[in-house]
C-alpha positions, 0 to 999 in steps of 0.5 A, a space after each residue: 263249595 263255590 269258587 268265590 271265597 269258598 263259602 257254602 252256597 246258600 242260594 243264588 247271589 241275586 236272590 233275597 234270603 229270609 231269616 227262615 230260609 237262611 236258617 233252614 239252608 244253613 241247617 241242611 248244609 251243616 247236616 250234610 257236612 256231618 256237623 253235630 247238632 246242625 240246627 243249633 249250630 246254624 241258629 248260633 252262627 246266624 245270630 252271630 251274623 245278624 248280631 241278634 239274639 235267638 228269639 229274633 230268628 223266630 219272631 222275625 222269620 220273614 225279614 230278608 237278610 242284608 248282603 253283609 249278613 249273608 256274606 258273614 253267615 256263609 263264611 261262618 258256615 264254611 269255617 264250621 265245616 272245616 272243623 273250626 269250633 263254633 266258640 272260636 267263630 263267635 268268640 264266646 262261651 258261657 261258663 258258670 252262667 257268665 259269658 266269656 270271650 275266647 280265642 284260639 289262644 285258649 281252651 274253650 271252657 267246658 261244662 265239666 270244669 264247673 265242677 272244679 269251681 264248685 269244689 273250690 268254692 267249698 274251701 274258699 273263705 273271704 280272706 283266702 289267698 288263691 291262685 289259678 294255675 294255667 288260667 287260659 281264658 280266666 274262666 275259673 279265676 273270674 268265677 271264683 272271684 265273682 262268686 266269693 268277692 275275693 282277689 285271685 292271682 291267675 298265671 299262665 305260660 302263654 302271654 296271649 292267654 293272659 291277654 284273653 283272661 285279663 280282658 274277661 276279668 276286666 269286662 266282668 268286673 272280677 278282682 284277678 291279678 295276672 302273671 306270665 309264669 310256669 306252674 307255681 314259679 311266681 309264688 313265695 313259700 307258704 303264700 297260698 291257701 288254695 291252688 286251683 288248676 285245670 292243667 294240660 292232661 291229654 297224653 301225647 298218644 291220644 292226639 290221633 284219636 281226638 276230635 278234629 275240632 280239638 286236635 286241629 284248633 285248640 292250643 296244644 300247650 294247653 292240651 298235652 301233659 307229656 307222654 302220659 298226660 300226668 307230668 304237670 300234675 306232678 310238678 303242681 304237687 311238688 310246687 304246692 308243697 313249697 307254696 301252700 300254708 299248712 292246711 292249704 288245699 289244691 283242687 285239680 281237674 282230672 283227665 278221664 284216666 288220671 285219678 289213680 296215677 295222680 293220687 299215687 303222687 301224693 306223699 305222707 304230707 297230704 291228707 283228705 285226698 278225694 275226687 268228685 265225679 262229673 255228670 257222666 260219673 267220671 272223677 273230675 275234681 280232685 282235692 287234697 289237704 297239705 298238712 306239712 
């Protein structure tokens, strides 16, 4: 690393770097730094530095980089080498075929969470009163609203997360109302038909073994669900018994070892408890019906 700003050395400052050369050198730097999928990451970061789509890299390989693009690309490479997730550098992540803006104030939406959306859509009617608890970036709430054209209420304990989610809903044209609230405190008794949540479910003792991109950069308040990782599930189930109408449902995202302890939390008022697996075969989206 050079002394001036800590940027990776792409080439001597006086040289002119072409798009192809920048891409190749960026790939080499990331590969030597042990970053996963170095070629793809270099492509994404270079596109971000240039303000172009991926096709530009291969249709204009000999175009020289401007000095500003060179500076940005070097900074992005350095940030990624330090462990900062690519999504926090570019401030964007695709989810359910839509581009969401993200920041270090929210979790990066994962592909497995799309299983939660797909499961919730099975129970979502045109007049359903639905809430997304712990909405983060708003990925679930916005996706449900746009897929069914319904109004959704989304809550989070973080005011900064709410700001990110509100921006995504506004930009994508989703009908989502937001409230800063803890779990289900914002809702009246018997006011909801469907509760959806991707709650914090990582146990505190898992923290040392987590990837540094997650452990050191994503918000702890959205990651850790107490000593066992399951504390928030219990609070959600208890709250759901107050706010769901009879026949209402919950849909939760599960952690990799959450199914059995969470299933055991349901009392006799619940039925049709089921879990759908993700593409890795891990139980991911849990559903249950409240019968009262």
